[in-house]
Structures are given as C-alpha cells and as structure tokens.
C-alpha positions as CSV (number, residue, x, y, z in Angstrom):
1,M,-70.4,-153.7,-95.1
2,K,-71.5,-156.7,-93.0
3,T,-75.1,-158.1,-93.1
4,D,-75.1,-160.5,-90.2
5,G,-77.2,-158.6,-87.7
6,K,-80.5,-160.3,-86.8
7,Y,-83.4,-159.3,-84.6
8,Y,-86.6,-161.0,-83.7
9,C,-89.9,-159.6,-82.4
10,D,-93.6,-160.2,-82.4
11,V,-94.3,-156.7,-83.8
12,L,-91.9,-154.5,-85.7
13,I,-92.9,-150.8,-85.9
14,I,-91.2,-148.6,-88.4
15,G,-91.6,-144.9,-87.2
16,S,-92.0,-143.4,-83.8
17,G,-94.7,-140.7,-84.0
18,I,-98.1,-140.9,-82.2
19,A,-99.2,-143.8,-84.4
20,G,-96.1,-146.0,-83.9
21,L,-95.7,-145.3,-80.1
22,S,-99.4,-145.7,-79.3
23,C,-99.3,-148.9,-81.2
24,A,-96.1,-150.1,-79.4
25,I,-97.4,-149.3,-75.9
26,T,-100.8,-151.0,-76.6
27,A,-99.1,-154.1,-78.1
28,A,-96.7,-154.3,-75.1
29,D,-99.6,-154.0,-72.7
30,L,-101.2,-157.0,-74.4
31,G,-98.1,-159.1,-73.8
32,L,-96.3,-158.8,-77.3
33,D,-92.6,-158.3,-77.8
34,V,-92.1,-155.0,-79.8
35,I,-89.2,-153.4,-81.7
36,I,-89.4,-149.7,-83.0
37,V,-86.9,-148.4,-85.5
38,N,-86.5,-144.8,-86.5
39,K,-84.0,-143.4,-89.0
40,E,-83.1,-140.3,-87.0
41,S,-80.7,-140.2,-84.0
42,S,-83.4,-139.4,-81.6
43,I,-86.4,-141.8,-81.2
44,Q,-88.5,-138.5,-80.6
45,E,-87.9,-137.2,-84.1
46,S,-91.1,-137.6,-86.1
47,N,-93.9,-135.5,-87.8
48,T,-95.8,-135.7,-84.6
49,N,-93.0,-133.8,-82.8
50,Y,-93.7,-130.7,-84.9
51,A,-97.5,-130.6,-84.7
52,Q,-98.7,-127.3,-83.4
53,G,-102.5,-126.9,-83.3
54,G,-103.8,-129.9,-81.4
55,I,-105.8,-133.0,-81.4
56,V,-109.6,-133.4,-81.7
57,A,-111.4,-134.4,-78.4
58,R,-115.0,-134.0,-77.2
59,G,-115.7,-130.3,-76.7
60,L,-118.5,-128.6,-74.8
61,E,-121.9,-128.9,-76.4
62,D,-120.3,-131.4,-79.0
63,S,-121.3,-134.8,-80.2
64,P,-120.0,-137.6,-82.4
65,E,-122.6,-136.6,-85.1
66,L,-121.4,-133.0,-85.2
67,L,-117.8,-134.1,-85.4
68,S,-118.8,-136.6,-88.3
69,D,-120.6,-133.9,-90.2
70,D,-117.5,-131.6,-90.0
71,I,-115.1,-134.4,-91.1
72,M,-117.4,-135.3,-94.1
73,Q,-117.7,-131.6,-95.1
74,A,-113.9,-131.0,-95.0
75,G,-113.4,-134.3,-97.0
76,D,-115.6,-133.0,-99.8
77,G,-118.0,-135.9,-99.3
78,I,-115.8,-138.9,-100.1
79,S,-114.5,-139.7,-96.6
80,N,-115.0,-143.4,-95.6
81,P,-118.2,-143.4,-93.4
82,E,-116.8,-146.3,-91.4
83,A,-113.6,-144.6,-90.6
84,V,-115.4,-141.4,-89.8
85,K,-117.7,-143.1,-87.4
86,I,-114.9,-144.9,-85.6
87,V,-113.0,-141.6,-85.0
88,A,-116.0,-139.7,-84.0
89,Y,-117.3,-142.2,-81.6
90,E,-114.1,-143.8,-80.3
91,G,-111.5,-141.2,-80.8
92,P,-112.2,-138.7,-78.1
93,G,-112.4,-141.5,-75.5
94,M,-109.0,-142.7,-76.5
95,V,-107.6,-139.1,-76.0
96,E,-109.1,-139.1,-72.5
97,D,-108.1,-142.6,-71.5
98,F,-104.8,-143.2,-73.3
99,L,-103.1,-139.7,-73.8
100,V,-104.5,-137.9,-70.6
101,K,-104.9,-140.7,-68.0
102,K,-102.3,-143.3,-69.2
103,V,-99.6,-141.2,-70.7
104,G,-100.1,-137.9,-68.9
105,V,-99.9,-135.5,-71.8
106,P,-100.0,-131.9,-70.3
107,F,-102.7,-130.3,-72.3
108,S,-103.4,-126.6,-71.7
109,R,-106.0,-125.8,-69.0
110,T,-108.0,-122.8,-68.0
111,G,-107.7,-120.9,-64.7
112,D,-110.5,-123.2,-63.4
113,D,-108.2,-126.3,-64.3
114,E,-110.6,-127.3,-67.1
115,F,-109.3,-128.2,-70.5
116,E,-108.9,-125.3,-72.9
117,Y,-110.5,-126.1,-76.2
118,A,-109.4,-124.4,-79.3
119,R,-111.4,-124.1,-82.7
120,E,-109.9,-124.3,-86.1
121,G,-111.1,-124.2,-89.8
122,C,-114.3,-126.0,-90.7
123,H,-115.0,-127.1,-87.1
124,S,-118.4,-126.2,-85.8
125,R,-117.3,-126.4,-82.2
126,R,-114.4,-125.7,-79.9
127,R,-113.1,-129.3,-79.4
128,I,-109.4,-129.2,-79.9
129,L,-107.1,-130.0,-77.0
130,H,-103.7,-128.4,-77.3
131,S,-100.6,-127.7,-75.3
132,K,-100.2,-124.0,-76.2
133,D,-98.7,-124.2,-79.8
134,S,-96.4,-127.2,-79.2
135,T,-99.1,-130.0,-78.9
136,G,-97.1,-132.5,-80.9
137,R,-94.0,-132.1,-78.8
138,A,-95.9,-132.4,-75.6
139,I,-97.6,-135.7,-76.9
140,E,-94.3,-137.1,-78.3
141,T,-92.3,-136.4,-75.1
142,S,-94.9,-138.0,-73.0
143,L,-95.2,-141.1,-75.2
144,V,-91.4,-141.6,-75.3
145,G,-91.2,-141.1,-71.6
146,K,-93.7,-143.9,-71.2
147,L,-91.7,-146.3,-73.2
148,G,-89.1,-146.6,-70.5
149,E,-91.7,-148.5,-68.4
150,Y,-91.7,-151.5,-70.7
151,K,-89.2,-154.2,-70.9
152,N,-90.9,-155.7,-73.9
153,I,-90.3,-152.6,-76.1
154,R,-86.9,-152.1,-77.7
155,A,-86.3,-148.9,-79.6
156,Y,-83.6,-148.5,-82.2
157,S,-82.9,-145.0,-83.5
158,D,-80.4,-144.3,-86.2
159,H,-81.8,-147.4,-88.1
160,T,-83.1,-146.8,-91.6
161,A,-85.5,-149.2,-93.0
162,I,-84.5,-150.1,-96.6
163,D,-87.2,-152.5,-97.8
164,L,-89.9,-154.7,-96.3
165,L,-89.0,-158.4,-96.1
166,T,-91.7,-160.4,-97.9
167,I,-92.5,-163.9,-98.8
168,P,-92.2,-165.2,-101.5
169,H,-90.1,-162.3,-102.9
170,N,-87.2,-162.6,-100.4
171,S,-87.3,-166.3,-99.9
172,T,-84.8,-168.7,-101.4
173,N,-87.4,-171.6,-101.1
174,P,-89.1,-172.1,-104.5
175,I,-92.1,-173.6,-102.8
176,A,-92.8,-170.3,-101.1
177,L,-94.0,-169.1,-104.6
178,Y,-97.3,-170.8,-103.8
179,R,-97.9,-168.9,-100.6
180,E,-99.9,-165.8,-100.1
181,P,-97.6,-162.8,-100.3
182,Q,-96.8,-161.9,-96.6
183,C,-94.6,-159.3,-94.8
184,I,-92.2,-160.8,-92.3
185,G,-90.1,-157.8,-91.3
186,A,-87.6,-155.5,-92.9
187,Y,-84.0,-155.1,-94.1
188,V,-82.6,-152.2,-92.0
189,L,-79.5,-150.2,-92.3
190,N,-77.7,-149.4,-89.1
191,N,-76.6,-145.8,-89.7
192,K,-73.7,-146.0,-87.3
193,T,-72.0,-149.2,-88.4
194,G,-73.1,-149.3,-92.1
195,N,-74.4,-152.8,-91.6
196,V,-77.7,-154.0,-93.2
197,E,-79.5,-156.1,-90.6
198,R,-82.6,-158.3,-90.7
199,F,-85.5,-157.6,-88.4
200,F,-87.8,-160.6,-88.4
201,S,-91.3,-160.1,-87.1
202,S,-94.7,-161.8,-87.1
203,Y,-96.4,-158.5,-87.8
204,T,-95.0,-155.2,-89.2
205,V,-96.6,-151.8,-88.8
206,L,-95.7,-148.9,-91.1
207,A,-96.0,-145.6,-89.1
208,T,-93.4,-143.6,-91.1
209,G,-95.3,-140.4,-91.4
210,G,-95.7,-138.2,-94.5
211,L,-94.1,-137.1,-97.8
212,G,-94.0,-133.3,-97.6
213,R,-90.3,-133.2,-98.4
214,I,-91.0,-134.1,-102.1
215,Y,-92.3,-130.5,-102.4
216,Q,-90.3,-127.3,-102.6
217,H,-92.5,-125.7,-99.8
218,T,-93.5,-127.8,-96.9
219,T,-94.3,-127.7,-93.2
220,N,-92.8,-131.2,-92.7
221,P,-89.4,-131.9,-91.1
222,P,-86.5,-133.5,-93.0
223,I,-87.6,-137.0,-91.9
224,A,-90.7,-136.9,-94.2
225,T,-89.3,-138.2,-97.4
226,G,-92.2,-140.7,-98.3
227,D,-90.4,-143.7,-97.1
228,G,-93.4,-145.8,-96.1
229,F,-95.4,-145.1,-99.3
230,A,-92.4,-146.2,-101.4
231,M,-91.6,-149.3,-99.3
232,A,-95.2,-150.5,-99.4
233,D,-95.4,-149.9,-103.1
234,R,-92.3,-151.9,-103.8
235,A,-93.7,-154.7,-101.7
236,G,-97.0,-154.8,-103.6
237,A,-99.3,-153.2,-101.1
238,R,-102.2,-151.1,-102.4
239,L,-102.1,-147.3,-102.2
240,I,-105.1,-145.1,-102.8
241,N,-106.1,-141.4,-103.0
242,M,-102.4,-140.3,-103.4
243,E,-103.5,-137.3,-105.5
244,Y,-105.1,-135.6,-102.4
245,I,-102.1,-133.7,-101.0
246,Q,-103.2,-131.0,-98.5
247,F,-101.4,-127.8,-98.5
248,H,-101.4,-125.8,-95.3
249,P,-102.3,-122.2,-96.1
250,T,-100.0,-120.5,-93.6
251,T,-96.3,-121.0,-93.3
252,L,-94.0,-118.2,-92.4
253,F,-92.5,-116.5,-95.6
254,H,-88.9,-115.9,-94.8
255,K,-85.8,-117.3,-96.6
256,D,-84.5,-118.9,-93.4
257,A,-87.7,-120.2,-91.9
258,D,-87.7,-123.6,-93.6
259,G,-91.4,-123.9,-94.0
260,F,-92.2,-123.0,-90.3
261,L,-95.9,-123.6,-89.8
262,I,-98.2,-120.8,-88.5
263,S,-101.0,-122.8,-86.8
264,E,-104.5,-122.7,-88.1
265,A,-105.4,-122.0,-84.5
266,L,-104.5,-118.4,-85.0
267,R,-107.4,-118.1,-87.4
268,G,-109.6,-120.0,-85.0
269,E,-108.8,-117.2,-82.5
270,G,-109.8,-114.6,-85.0
271,A,-106.8,-113.9,-87.2
272,R,-107.6,-112.8,-90.8
273,L,-105.8,-113.2,-94.1
274,K,-105.0,-109.9,-96.0
275,T,-103.4,-108.8,-99.2
276,K,-100.1,-107.0,-98.9
277,D,-101.9,-103.6,-98.8
278,G,-104.1,-104.8,-95.9
279,V,-107.4,-105.9,-97.5
280,P,-109.1,-109.0,-96.1
281,F,-110.0,-111.3,-99.1
282,M,-111.4,-114.7,-97.8
283,A,-115.0,-113.5,-97.7
284,K,-114.8,-113.3,-101.5
285,Y,-114.1,-117.0,-101.8
286,S,-116.1,-118.8,-99.0
287,E,-119.1,-118.3,-96.8
288,L,-116.9,-119.6,-93.9
289,G,-114.4,-116.8,-94.6
290,D,-111.0,-117.4,-92.9
291,L,-112.3,-120.6,-91.3
292,A,-112.9,-122.2,-94.7
293,P,-111.4,-125.7,-95.5
294,R,-107.7,-125.6,-96.1
295,D,-107.9,-126.3,-99.9
296,E,-110.2,-123.4,-100.4
297,V,-108.0,-121.1,-98.3
298,C,-104.9,-122.2,-100.2
299,R,-106.5,-121.6,-103.6
300,A,-107.8,-118.2,-102.5
301,M,-104.3,-117.2,-101.4
302,Y,-102.8,-118.5,-104.6
303,E,-105.3,-116.7,-106.7
304,E,-104.7,-113.4,-104.8
305,M,-100.9,-113.8,-105.2
306,I,-101.0,-114.6,-108.9
307,K,-103.5,-111.8,-109.6
308,R,-101.4,-109.2,-107.7
309,G,-98.0,-110.5,-108.5
310,D,-97.3,-110.9,-104.9
311,S,-95.0,-113.6,-103.4
312,Y,-96.9,-113.8,-100.1
313,V,-100.0,-112.5,-98.2
314,Y,-100.4,-111.4,-94.6
315,L,-102.0,-113.2,-91.6
316,D,-103.1,-110.6,-89.1
317,I,-103.9,-111.5,-85.5
318,A,-102.8,-108.4,-83.9
319,S,-105.8,-106.5,-85.1
320,Y,-108.5,-109.0,-84.4
321,T,-108.2,-110.6,-81.0
322,E,-107.9,-109.5,-77.4
323,I,-106.2,-112.8,-76.2
324,N,-102.5,-112.8,-75.0
325,V,-100.9,-113.9,-78.2
326,K,-97.5,-114.3,-76.6
327,K,-99.0,-116.6,-74.0
328,R,-101.3,-118.6,-76.3
329,F,-98.8,-119.0,-79.1
330,P,-95.3,-118.8,-77.4
331,M,-93.5,-120.9,-79.9
332,I,-94.8,-119.0,-83.0
333,Y,-94.3,-115.7,-81.2
334,E,-90.6,-116.6,-80.4
335,K,-90.0,-117.9,-83.9
336,C,-91.4,-114.8,-85.7
337,L,-89.7,-112.5,-83.3
338,A,-86.3,-114.1,-84.2
339,F,-87.1,-112.8,-87.7
340,D,-88.0,-109.3,-86.4
341,I,-91.7,-109.9,-86.7
342,D,-93.7,-109.1,-83.5
343,I,-97.0,-110.8,-84.2
344,Q,-98.6,-108.8,-81.3
345,K,-98.1,-105.6,-83.4
346,V,-97.7,-106.5,-87.1
347,P,-99.1,-109.1,-89.5
348,I,-97.2,-112.2,-90.4
349,P,-96.1,-112.8,-94.1
350,V,-97.4,-116.3,-95.0
351,V,-97.5,-118.7,-98.1
352,P,-99.1,-122.1,-98.5
353,A,-97.0,-125.2,-98.3
354,A,-97.4,-129.0,-98.7
355,H,-98.6,-130.3,-95.3
356,F,-100.4,-133.8,-95.3
357,S,-101.1,-136.7,-97.5
358,C,-104.8,-137.5,-97.3
359,G,-104.1,-140.8,-99.2
360,G,-101.6,-143.6,-98.6
361,V,-101.4,-147.3,-98.0
362,Q,-105.0,-148.6,-97.9
363,V,-106.0,-150.1,-94.6
364,D,-109.2,-151.4,-93.2
365,T,-110.8,-150.3,-89.9
366,W,-108.2,-152.3,-88.0
367,G,-105.2,-151.0,-89.9
368,K,-104.6,-154.1,-92.1
369,T,-103.2,-153.4,-95.5
370,S,-103.7,-155.6,-98.7
371,L,-100.4,-157.4,-97.8
372,K,-100.7,-160.1,-95.3
373,C,-99.2,-159.3,-91.8
374,L,-98.4,-155.7,-92.8
375,Y,-100.4,-152.9,-91.0
376,A,-100.2,-149.1,-91.3
377,A,-101.1,-146.3,-89.2
378,G,-100.8,-142.5,-89.1
379,E,-100.2,-140.3,-92.2
380,V,-98.7,-143.1,-94.3
381,A,-102.0,-145.0,-94.0
382,A,-105.2,-144.3,-96.1
383,T,-108.1,-145.2,-93.7
384,G,-110.4,-143.0,-95.8
385,L,-111.1,-140.7,-92.9
386,H,-109.8,-137.6,-94.7
387,G,-111.5,-138.2,-98.1
388,A,-110.2,-135.5,-100.4
389,N,-109.2,-133.0,-97.7
390,R,-108.3,-133.3,-94.0
391,L,-110.2,-131.6,-91.2
392,A,-107.8,-129.7,-89.0
393,S,-106.4,-131.6,-85.9
394,T,-107.8,-135.0,-86.9
395,S,-104.4,-136.4,-88.1
396,L,-103.0,-136.9,-84.5
397,L,-106.3,-138.4,-83.5
398,E,-106.3,-140.7,-86.6
399,G,-102.7,-141.9,-85.7
400,L,-103.8,-142.6,-82.2
401,V,-107.0,-144.4,-83.1
402,W,-105.3,-146.7,-85.7
403,G,-102.1,-147.1,-83.7
404,I,-104.2,-148.6,-80.8
405,R,-106.6,-150.6,-83.1
406,S,-103.7,-152.1,-85.1
407,A,-102.1,-153.4,-81.9
408,K,-105.3,-154.7,-80.6
409,D,-106.0,-156.6,-83.9
410,I,-102.5,-158.0,-83.9
411,A,-102.8,-159.2,-80.4
412,G,-106.2,-160.8,-81.2
413,N,-104.7,-162.7,-84.1
414,F,-101.3,-163.6,-82.7
415,N,-100.7,-167.2,-82.0
416,G,-97.0,-167.3,-81.3
417,N,-96.0,-168.8,-84.6
418,R,-93.3,-167.3,-86.8
419,P,-94.6,-166.9,-90.4
420,Y,-91.0,-167.6,-91.8
421,K,-88.1,-169.9,-91.8
422,E,-85.1,-167.8,-91.1
423,F,-82.7,-170.0,-93.2
424,D,-84.9,-169.3,-96.2
425,I,-84.3,-165.5,-96.0
426,P,-80.8,-164.5,-97.1
427,P,-78.9,-161.6,-95.7
428,W,-79.0,-158.5,-97.7
429,Q,-77.6,-159.1,-101.2
430,F,-76.1,-156.5,-103.3
431,P,-73.5,-156.0,-106.0
432,E,-70.3,-154.4,-105.0
433,R,-71.0,-150.7,-104.4
434,T,-68.0,-148.6,-105.4
435,E,-69.4,-145.2,-106.4
436,E,-68.8,-142.4,-104.0
437,T,-71.9,-140.8,-102.6
438,D,-71.7,-137.2,-103.8
439,P,-74.0,-134.9,-101.6
440,A,-74.1,-132.3,-104.4
441,L,-75.6,-134.8,-106.9
442,I,-78.2,-136.0,-104.4
443,Q,-79.1,-132.3,-103.4
444,Q,-79.5,-131.5,-107.1
445,D,-81.8,-134.5,-107.6
446,W,-83.9,-133.3,-104.7
447,V,-84.1,-129.8,-106.2
448,S,-85.5,-131.3,-109.4
449,I,-88.1,-133.5,-107.5
450,K,-89.2,-130.6,-105.3
451,S,-89.5,-127.9,-108.0
452,T,-91.3,-130.3,-110.4
453,M,-93.8,-131.4,-107.7
454,W,-94.4,-127.8,-106.6
455,N,-94.9,-126.3,-110.1
456,Y,-96.7,-129.2,-111.7
457,V,-98.4,-131.3,-108.9
458,G,-99.1,-128.3,-106.6
459,I,-102.1,-126.3,-105.4
460,I,-103.6,-125.8,-108.9
461,R,-102.9,-128.5,-111.5
462,T,-103.5,-128.9,-115.2
463,T,-103.3,-131.9,-117.4
464,R,-100.4,-130.6,-119.3
465,R,-98.4,-129.8,-116.1
466,L,-99.2,-133.3,-114.7
467,E,-98.1,-135.0,-118.0
468,R,-94.8,-133.1,-117.7
469,A,-94.5,-134.1,-114.2
470,R,-95.0,-137.8,-115.0
471,A,-92.4,-137.6,-117.8
472,D,-89.8,-135.7,-115.8
473,I,-90.1,-137.6,-112.5
474,G,-90.2,-140.9,-114.4
475,Y,-86.9,-140.1,-116.1
476,L,-85.4,-138.9,-112.8
477,K,-86.6,-142.1,-111.0
478,S,-84.8,-144.3,-113.7
479,R,-81.6,-142.4,-113.1
480,V,-81.9,-142.5,-109.3
481,D,-82.6,-146.3,-109.4
482,D,-79.5,-146.8,-111.3
483,F,-77.5,-144.6,-109.0
484,Y,-79.0,-146.5,-105.9
485,R,-77.7,-149.8,-107.3
486,R,-74.2,-148.5,-107.6
487,A,-73.7,-146.0,-104.8
488,Q,-72.6,-146.7,-101.3
489,L,-75.6,-147.4,-99.1
490,V,-76.1,-144.5,-96.8
491,P,-79.3,-142.9,-95.5
492,M,-79.4,-140.0,-97.9
493,V,-79.4,-142.5,-100.9
494,I,-82.2,-144.4,-99.4
495,D,-84.2,-141.3,-98.7
496,L,-83.7,-140.1,-102.3
497,R,-84.7,-143.5,-103.7
498,N,-88.0,-143.4,-101.6
499,G,-88.7,-139.7,-102.4
500,V,-88.6,-140.0,-106.1
501,R,-90.6,-143.1,-106.1
502,T,-93.3,-141.5,-103.9
503,A,-93.2,-138.4,-106.1
504,R,-94.0,-140.6,-109.2
505,I,-96.9,-142.3,-107.3
506,V,-98.5,-138.9,-106.5
507,A,-98.0,-137.5,-110.0
508,E,-99.5,-140.5,-111.7
509,A,-102.5,-140.5,-109.3
510,A,-103.2,-136.9,-110.0
511,L,-103.0,-137.4,-113.8
512,K,-105.4,-140.4,-113.6
513,N,-108.1,-138.3,-111.8
514,N,-109.6,-135.6,-113.8
515,V,-112.2,-134.6,-111.3
516,S,-111.5,-131.6,-109.2
517,R,-112.3,-132.4,-105.5
518,G,-110.9,-131.1,-102.2
519,S,-107.1,-130.8,-102.3
520,H,-106.9,-132.1,-105.9
521,F,-107.8,-129.2,-108.1
522,I,-107.6,-129.4,-111.9
523,K,-107.8,-126.1,-113.7
C-alpha cells in the first residue's frame, strides 16, 4: 500500500447526492475549485438516486406559512423555526431556479404542460413535484449531467473517505495544539489501487447521506452505512437528535425485495392500509387516517401486526383510486409485477423499514458545523428542520437548500489562503496490516448490528432494550475497532467501522432521551 497521492482544492465534497452536487455546482459557479469523492464506482450512486416520491415546491393555493405549519406538525413541535422558515420561504424558489431552469430536471407535467403536484402524508396541499415515481433518479441524472459543463469540478468515484484531516490532530507541528480545531480535508482510500491519498482543502462538506443500513429492514441502498456521522464524531464535531430515526411505513414485503420502498405518494392518491383480512385500520389511530405522520403510521402497523401475529399488512390502491396506476407509478408497478403482484388488481404486502435520520451533524443556517471549515448538508446534517419526525418529500429540498447555502457561505468567506502547511500533515500512518479480510466475519458483524438495532432501537423502544443495545453494540464496536487496526484496508472494513460507531451513537442518544416524541417512542 502506497500513501503518496495528494490532491488540492478549495472545496472537498464527500458524497454525490442532491446536497453534494448542488453544493459543487454552486461553488463552481462562484469560482471555486471543487473535488467530489464518492465511494461507489458510479458518481451517480447515492441515496438521492433512489428517492421515489418527490420534492416539495410551491403548490396551488399554497403559501410559506402553510408549509411551515405542516413541517412543524410533522416534527412534533421541536423543529428549528429558523430552518423551517428558510426552507418554506427559499426552498420552492430554489427548486424552480436551480433544478428546473438551471439543471433541467424533467418533472412530470399534466396534459396542459403544467407541473403535476402530488400530495403525501401530513401535507395540507398538493405541492410535491415528482418525475413519476423515480424523482430522485431524474434529479441525480440531471445533476451529474450538469457537472460535465465545469472544468473546475473534479469527480472521483471509487474513492472511500476514511477519516477527516484535522488540525491539530493530524499535524506533526506541536505548536498546532494551540490552534482552534479545524478540518483541512480527508484521508481517502483509492478503491482500485488500494492507496491511501491525502485530499487537502480549504473547506470540506460532508454530504454522505444516511445510515439506514445499520438496521435489518431499510429502504436505503448499500451505500448508506453512516459514514459521515462516524467521521464527524471521530473528528470531534457535535451530533444532535440522533435518536430520531424515521421509519417508512411501506416497503415491499418479499424475501428478494431488499427493502424496496413503496412511495407514500400511493396513499396520497388514495391507497389505504388494511390488515391481512382486508380491514382498514388507520382511522383507529389518527384523525388523519392513512395520511397521518409516518411515525404514527409505523406504530399503528406494528401494533396491528403484533396483535394479530402477522408479519405484514396490505396497502391497497387498486380499490380506492381511478388514476392509471401503471402510468403514475411505473417503477413500483414493474417491481411488484416482477414478484407476481399486480398492484392494479391486488393489494401490496408491506412492512415498515428504517428510512431517514432526522438528526445528524449539527449545522447552522449556512451549513457550518461545530468544527471550523467543516460543513454538512443533506441527511448527514442536522439543520433542525425535521425535529422529531420528517415531513414527506422535504429531505431532497433540505439537501438542495443547504447544499446551495453552504457553497454560498464558503465562497463568501474564501480568501484564497490554505489553512494548513502540507509538510506538517504526514501521509496515512498505520501498523503493518497482515490479517486477511474475511467477508464471512464482516457479514456476521453486520448481522449482529442490524438485528440489535432493529429489535432494540427500532419502531417501539423500551429502556431495557436500549440498555441491552448499548452493551451489545459497545462490545461489538471494541471488537470491530481491533479488527480494523489489524485487517487489510478495504472498503468493506471501513464501512463496518463506520456502521458500528454510528449504531452506538444512535443507541446511546435513544437511551439518554426518556421522552417519547415523534419517531422516538419509548414504551
């Protein structure tokens, strides 16, 4: 393994979803030199790429005040008012100016060539722009295509960030101890060569997405192993609200579906949840019925399944809508049909799954973290927008808003100086790593993490379960950390190290908070 690769930029962005790419494009427009790194082989691979439902915009007969009220209600009253105001007043304009006009995202339109607005749970208006049921893919494809227009953006796929570079921690200069802690880039593994390279930057932006893969059932793609949360925590940045893990009510129940998400937009179009014997049940649990906030829907489904001894419930759109389901939800239709489920004729078997982290690395209204020169945007960041539970289709909007705002703030503070002396920052240092990486051992550790988090830190929690989770995950973390120090450095080892640390952070946050609120429910 060699460690002599060095790269330099004004802004290093780790992650390539809507937050990272909107930040990159905005920063490049403002004259900054940008590098994007992504651990997957395709720069397009991200949580954003899998988003189905849509992105909040300004609907008909809508207003910032109405949107603010809906966000606060979904967040169970603890959303950050400043963040809510920014999103409600600035967000829809950014969708129009940046995504529609600048990037050219092909959102669905009516026969009159007007935007087609959808409605989802807890929204008081139809205000959600979508591209059928593949909105994230449409946005991601358009953003990636836009990158090619910029000579001052370099994208490195197949590069896994290991740790943030910080002063004084990574500096060999003893005088650096007296400086304010500051992020100056990252150590990054080149997946193809096995070399660890130094990426030096004046500013770094975490846009690494979510943590869903620490749970047994999740809607998240394999990339979502909690990397940004773990890296920020190791670097000393502050994390908040990590107990608030939102579970999506409806994922396809099938052994080969791998947590395939059934968009909340189906319920927005009239679909209803039923028990296995065909009885609708949401009216018993909420005045909003099937359009209740996600945490309420998940708990209702959980209670019905436990009470009846069932492993799933049904989502029935065939009986309750006159829309062309195949045309409106083509990806969902084709996926279900592949498992012999024709959603135009029969209900869909569904279960809840871990979906979104409402907390994360704490940032201010411009994306600044508590660590100097480190910003965060998207799911990894905790803007406070979501409070205890996220309003549907606000995640893409939040990523867009804070991606753009972070870039603008960086550009406004950038003076061309490098906050580091390269010779003070050594190449990646490590003891001789001789232990073979055994995929079976890594897979078993993941099984332990996922099952512990699902059973003890899941939809309904108890103090005893959380105490067991803290103990079990803590023990496993010690074992994984020891393994990490001895094993060959490959992406799956880095992912495991990050995943177990993030799991411990979530479990400890949940144990410390004995107040049931939103997506954190103590029984």
